[in-house]
VOSETOR-37810 format. One record per residue (C-alpha): x, y, z. Coordinates in steps of 0.02 Angstrom, whole numbers, plus 50000, padded with zeros to 5 digits. Layout:
XYZ/...
END
This chain:
511065173750460/511015183350298/509295188650237/508475175750124/510135167950076/511405160150194/512715164750062/513645148850106/513975132350017/514685116650095/515915107049986/516225089050038/517715079849960/517305061749998/518895054849919/520025064550037/518735065850179/518865084750180/517465097450210/517565115850163/516405130750172/516295142550024/515535159850006/514195162549874/514315178949781/512835190749755/513095188949567/512905170049577/511335171349684/510555185349579/510895176349416/510315158949467/509115162849612/509265146849714/508945128149719/508845121349543/509685136749468/511205135949581/511365117249548/511225119049360/512605132149354/513745120849456/513295105749350/513745114549188/515365121649257/515985106849359/515375091149269/516025091349089/515485079748948/516125062048955/516065060549144/515495043449204/513875046549302/514375033149427/516205038149434/517055049349563/517125064049442/515235065949443/514615077849577/512995078649675/512295095949710/510975099349841/510155116449835/508805126549923/508065143449882/507855160649960/506075156950019/506505139750089/506125139050275/505105155050277/503235156750308/502885156750122/501635142450093/502515126550039/504275133650055/504925116150086/505735110149927/507525104749894/508415099849732/509655085549708/510625086849545/512025077449455/512385069349288/511075055649277/511605037249278/509895033149207/509905044549054/511715050049036/511165068149028/510525080849154/509955073349318/508895083249438/507535079049563/506525088749690/505745083849856/504665091949989/504455088250173/505635096150301/507415092350244/507595108050137/507105120450273/508235111450398/509725113550281/509345132150276/509205132850466/510905124250472/511665138650373/511865132850193/511085136750024/511995122649937/512975106749970/514235100049843/514685081649857/516215076349756/517345061249742/516955044549821/517235038749999/518375023750029/517135017550159/515245019350186/514845035850271/513455047950307/513615066750316/513035075750474/512745094550459/512325105350609/512315124350623/513665128650498/514775113550532/514865096150460/515705079350486/515755062250404/515215047350509/515325028850477/513815020950393/514425003050396/513024998350513/511725006050397/512154996350240/510724985750176/509424994850280/507885001450192/507425019850190/506335018850345/507605009150449/509035020450393/508155036350448/507635028250611/509415022350645/510215039250613/508955048650720/509215036150861/511105037350845/511105056350850/509845056850992/508825070750914/507095067550843/507125084150749/508585078850639/508055078350456/508755064150351/508945061850164/509515044150125/509565029850001/508895012250014/509424995049953/508964998849772/510305012249760/511585001349847/511204987549721/511454999349575/509655001449516/509835015949395/508225024649448/508495024549636/508095040749725/508525051049878/507155049950009/506765062950143/505535060950287/505295042650240/504225045350084/504685062550016/505595056649862/506835065449751/506635050049646/506855054349463/508455052349359/509405041349483/510095053749609/510075040149742/511145029349630/512405043449619/512435044449809/512745025849821/514175026849695/514995039049815/514795027349963/513665040350044/512185032250131/511335047750200/511395066150243/510755071250415/510415089450452/509995099250608/509875118150616/509305130950743/509905146850657/508665160850630/507925166650465/507535185150451/506665196350326/507345213150271/505595220450279/504565208950392/502995219750382/502975219750192/503395201250193/501915196950305/500745207850202/501185197750047/501055181250142/499325185750204/498765189750027/499485173449961/498605163650098/496945171750051/497225168649865/497575150249899/496055147950013/494885156449888/495545146949736/494285136149645/495415120749666/495785123149851/494515111249928/494855097249805/496735098549827/496505099050015/495465083150016/496295072949878/497935081049827/498595074649661/497635058249682/496125067649612/496905064649441/496485046149435/494625050149416/494875066349318/496045059349186/495025043549170/493475053949132/494495063749004/495045047448923/496915049748950/497355039849107/498865028549073/498035011349065/498854994649028/500445003048971/499595016648868/498595004648760/497065014748809/496665030248910/495205023649011/495265011049153/493615002349185/494015000349370/494665017849402/493405021249539/494075006149635/495805014149645/495335032549646/495895046349762/494095048049818/494035029949877/495735031849960/495095046850058/493475038150105/494185021250154/495985022950214/496405041150253/496705044750438/497215063050428/497975075850310/499845078750301/500785093750233/502565099450203/503415113350299/502355129350303/501015121150196/499255128450187/498615114550073/499115098350162/498795087950006/499605071950069/498875060250199/499235047050327/498325031050282/498035014150361/497304998150290/496254990050426/495644974150341/495984962250199/497604955450129/498614971150165/497914974450338/499124984050447/499964993850307/500235011650366/501145025750281/501025043050206/500445046750030/500365041749893/500455054549754/499495051849592/501005044749501/501245030349621/499385026949641/499055026049453/500725017649418/500265002249519/498435001949472/497845007749300/499555006749217/499724988349261/497854984349257/497714981649445/496004985149524/496514982149705/496834998649795/497724989549937/498934981449815/499304998149734/499675005849904/500814991149944/501744993849781/502075012049823/502605007249999/503874994749933/504625007749815/504765020149959/505615007550072/506815001149939/507095018949877/506505018149696/505595029949578/503775024449561/503625031149384/505135021949315/504725006249413/502925005649352/503475008849173/504744994749177/503444982749247/502034988049131/503244987148983/503654969249032/501804965249052/501404971348877/502824961148806/502174945948901/500404948548839/501054950148660/502074934148675/503744943148655/504324936348823/503694921248921/503794913549095/505484906349045/506114924349038/505214930949193/505724918349326/504044909849307/503024925549340/501384926849244/501494945149194/499674946849146/498704963049169/498014964249344/499184951449424/499574961749578/500594947949661/501764947249512/501924966349514/502414966449698/503634952149677/504434960849529/504684976849630/505734966949753/506674958049614/507114974849536/507704982249702/508874967649733/509274964449549/508664946549560/508314936549402/507184945849281/507224960849399/509034963249351/508494965749170/507314979749221/508434988049350/509374998749224/507795006649153/506635003049009/507855007848870/509204995748925/507874982548961/507224983948783/508994982748715/509304967148819/507664958848768/507744963748584/506384956148473/505834973548417/505324977648596/506094995148587/504505002148511/503554997748670/504755007048785/503855022748844/505215035448876/505995051548813/507895052948816/507955037748928/506755043949063/505115034549081/503475043749056/502165048649186/500405041749211/499445052449087/499275048448903/500105062448800/498835060248661/497525068048773/498625082348834/499505090848689/500395104048794/501015091148916/501545080448768/502655094448704/503315098148878/503785079948902/504645079048732/505765094148764/506075092648952/507915094648993/507975079549108/507065067848987/505245062048984/504665073049125/503045082649151/503655093349297/504845104149195/503315113649129/501605107649194/500615117749063/498945116349154/498225131149059/497655119248922/496255113449038/495475130949040/494385128048886/494135146848870/494535152748692/494545171148740/495815167848876/496845157948751/496885173048635/497245185248777/498695175548851/499455166048705/498745173548546/497675158948487/496055151348556/496705133648536/498005136548673/496655134148804/496115116848745/497055100848787/496655092048622/497245106448513/499065109048467/499155127148407/499895139248531/500655125548638/502445131148602/502055147548687/501105139148827/502505127048867/503855140448867/502825151048987/502565136649107/504375131049093/504855147949164/503575146749304/504175129149346/505975135349349/505455149449466/504625137049584/506155125749583/507345140349614/506325147949754/506035129849808/504175131749838/502735120349792/502225119049609/500425115749661/500245134049705/501545142949599/501285133349436/499615124249435/498605136949533/499655151749470/499565160249639/501125171049623/501575181449472/503365186049428/503025203649489/502365197449657/503825185249669/505035199749647/504135209549783/504235195449909/506055192049868/506465210349897/505535209850062/506515194550117/508255197950047/508355216850040/508945215149860/508185224149711/507375210949603/506055215549474/504865205849363/505985206649210/507525201049308/506635185849378/505905180549212/507605182549130/508455172549267/507245158249238/507515159249050/509395159349082/509265143349183/508215134849050/509475139348915/510925133749025/510065116849047/509755115748861/511585119848827/512095106148949/511115092548860/511615099448689/513425097748746/513015079548789/512385076548613/510515080148622/509725087748465/507985090448393/507835072148344/507905067848530/506455079648572/505285065748526/503935054248592/503655035448575/502875030748409/501245025248491/500805043148535/501215049848362/500355036848254/499085026748354/497475036348393/496705034048565/495345020748550/493475023348552/493225019748738/494265035248778/492725046048754/493185064448730/494995059848688/494615046148562/495525047548396/496845059448462/498695058548419/500115070848453/500565083348315/502315085148385/503295092448240/502165107648221/502255111048408/504155109248408/504315122348269/503315134648372/504235130248532/505965133148456/505375149548381/504775155648551/506445151048630/507465158248485/508315141548455/508815134248288/507325125148216/508325111548130/509415106548277/508615113648434/510255122248479/510085139448562/510685153948456/512245163448503/511245179648514/510015171948636/511395165348750/512315181948747/510715191348787/510515180248940/512295183648998/512895165948961/514525171648883/515555157248954/514295144848882/514475153148711/516365151448721/516235133348777/515025128248639/516025137748507/517625128948557/516715112448540/516065117148367/514255115748425/513495133148425/512275137048285/512315153848196/510765151548092/508935151648133/507795142748010/506005148648000/
END
């Protein structure tokens, strides 16, 4: 095996049932690093504008990074990318667990899925070889049953499976790809793309060795990283609660998504908090491959209505999505909601937005029981929430209206309901109120895959240290979540860190939120693994190149500054009095966008990258492509 990189891609032509192996050049790997970067380059080059996201010309790219499968903490991630059937623009989603490392052990940095199979199949990859097998017997099975069936069929309990559930098969636009039962690459509808290709699952088994060019140097850096993680101020909390800590924390800050963002404080937050989950239901901690902060958990409900429910998780997004966002105070019901989404194979964020959107419309009298199959969509009605999850997964009745996402649901319903759809570029928003997190608000507005917080994660704005704000970003306000000055610089910085994490395919908890690894240290560890000669500037520029390539992709699809926007509620309606420290806050988006475009060297009027910026990043083919399409902007308005 090559050091760090396998230097191999697997191309699967489902239409003609052909499988080929391709070599990956050093230039490709150096320029786009791995995982997300490799996928984005392929997406731009191989999926032109106008392609039907659910047609055979769309392609699904699966990528891992140079640290995937090594001893680097959390080196477990994998990216699934395609044109999104949910948003019509860039689709990309990332999952942890054990699938990514297994793909690396099987000898591949990337898998390219193209065409559409004439019959249901699953792809089986083992040690540099692959074959297509019939999946007729797996159709209709949920995620759990599908993974169980494939492992049983292959007779190897160490096989790692990424699969889709009934939601994808039924054409739900926000269905995901699920690994290790609950490790979800759930955003932007990558599971729906798989289903459109008649591909039920990908099973991987690898026993090939990974080696480091300088194993002594590599272990020295690993030991330092382990110590930095263990001594971090957030370590113990993340170890105990993981991201579920945010239910309590954001509620105290007054910006927890509550009753569809009508307020930022949920009066029953402590009844659905991560602390209560850990105290009442947690059985043991659970981590991804090579994890030193096992932030997930196995849980079991031992009494009450949901007695017997056992699973792993949930993350904050699912927990808050089926509690505060829909006004539900029953922790067991929230856990059941997440479990149903995992089994059916749906994104918890998009699902909870569609349901909470419908609940607000119901409460406002815009829709009634005659529209909702008799369901009383009142805040806190957990039974209606759970029933609606199933209806969405199987596109039954009113669930069919919500199965294409909140934008299409609002269009179908009409009656001025569009203003209550909480999305950006067609992708539903997360479980924190942007009015209480100005940096996150900007990051969500400009994210290349739509309303997504994980493209930047600008956690620096929680520092509340004005001197650090001046030192790192030039203004004291940068370090405060309710201030907007300096956030253009903050978001750009964290976009590059998030891109680095997604290209190396390591955990964002450590690399982005805890800022454990600098670009300089990342270059050192890459050199120790690969034997290449990376440096800090090269890595930073590679990440900036990937961000600009993504921006060029969505620009080519028609996105402009006007689309870097937020729902009107966040721009004009101040957070109410009960939101405590966040009360009265709105998002000053336009000022932050001006600063953000300036930092990126993009045209302020349109949001289009400048020719000089693209050339500086080596994106000459992108320049030629955009020029031929009459898109590229020459000017830069200050």
